[in-house]
C-alpha positions, 0 to 999 in steps of 0.5 A: 537488486535492491534490498527493500522492506515492506509495509502493509497498510492493514490498519484501517476500520473499513467503515465505508465497507460496512460489517463487523469483521474488517474488510482485509480477512474477508474471503476472497477466491478461498483466501482473505483479502489481505493474504493474496497481496501478502503472498505476492510479496513473500515472493518477491525477490527483492524484498527482505522484511515485511511489516504489516500495521494492524488493528489489535483486533485482527492481529490474532486473525492475521498471524494465523494468514501469515503462517498460512501464507507462509507454508504456501509459499515457502516450496515457491521460492529457493531462497528463505522467505522474509520475516513477517512482523505485526505492528499495532497501527495507529489511528490514521493511515498516516500514523500507522504507516509511520509505525511500521516505517520505524521498524523497517531496516532495508534502504528501500521501502514500499508501502501496500494497502492490504485491500488492495489484493490484485498487485502484481509483483510487476508494480514492484518491479516498476516503483523500485526501477523508478527510484533509479531517477526520483526521490519516490514513485508511486503506481498510477492509472490515467484517468479515463474520466474528466476530474473536477474540483468542487468546494464543500458545497459541491460547486465547481471551482476547476477541472482538471486536464485529462491528459494529466490527471492520474489516479493513484493506486499502490504500491507507493515507495522511497529510500527509507531514509528519505520517507522517514524524513517526510513523515517526520516534516508532516506535522499538521499535514494530513495525507491519504497517501505517501507520495503527498507527504514526499511531495509536501516535503519537497521531493520528486515523485514519479508515477509508473503505470498501474492497471485498472485492475489493480482496484481497491477494496472500499464497498461490498460491491468491490468484493467479487463473489465466489 
């Protein structure tokens, strides 16, 4: 069984969501958005360490959410829960994940966006299994729609082959040393996910099937009520 660190990327400003409260702290089915995925990974048998990259102003709230999640999970797992550490995020997701990565100690690392509360343990399993034959792995779903590439003025430059077009989600993962190398080679490169940095550094990334239900909370319309 692989030994894995989990980075929970929770440092975003949520500007597209709006409002004064970070979207990952908002209630969803009786718990904060971030607590749903946190509990999944606390109970995962492979994960030995969790690092949450967050904004300084959210740290106190997240510390309380971690305590609540640990209390709920403790009796559901025969082995001890992995320790959870909080670290200050950076100005971008890329910088936040890198700061958390420096604290990771296990051979393998998974990264998950805290704004994806519907993740399943099987997705983490699929990523880790793919790393037997690939340098990196990412959960993804095939695009149901035609995807077009356009210029900054909205004019179409090209149309992708839908049969080979995938929409990438998280978790994503790699060996810690490969991921660290990719981040350190990324000078001047801005990426919105970890697979892109692995690709740019010459590593092979394999996509594994995700789910349309593993959606990201980006706007208020994405947050179920009740």
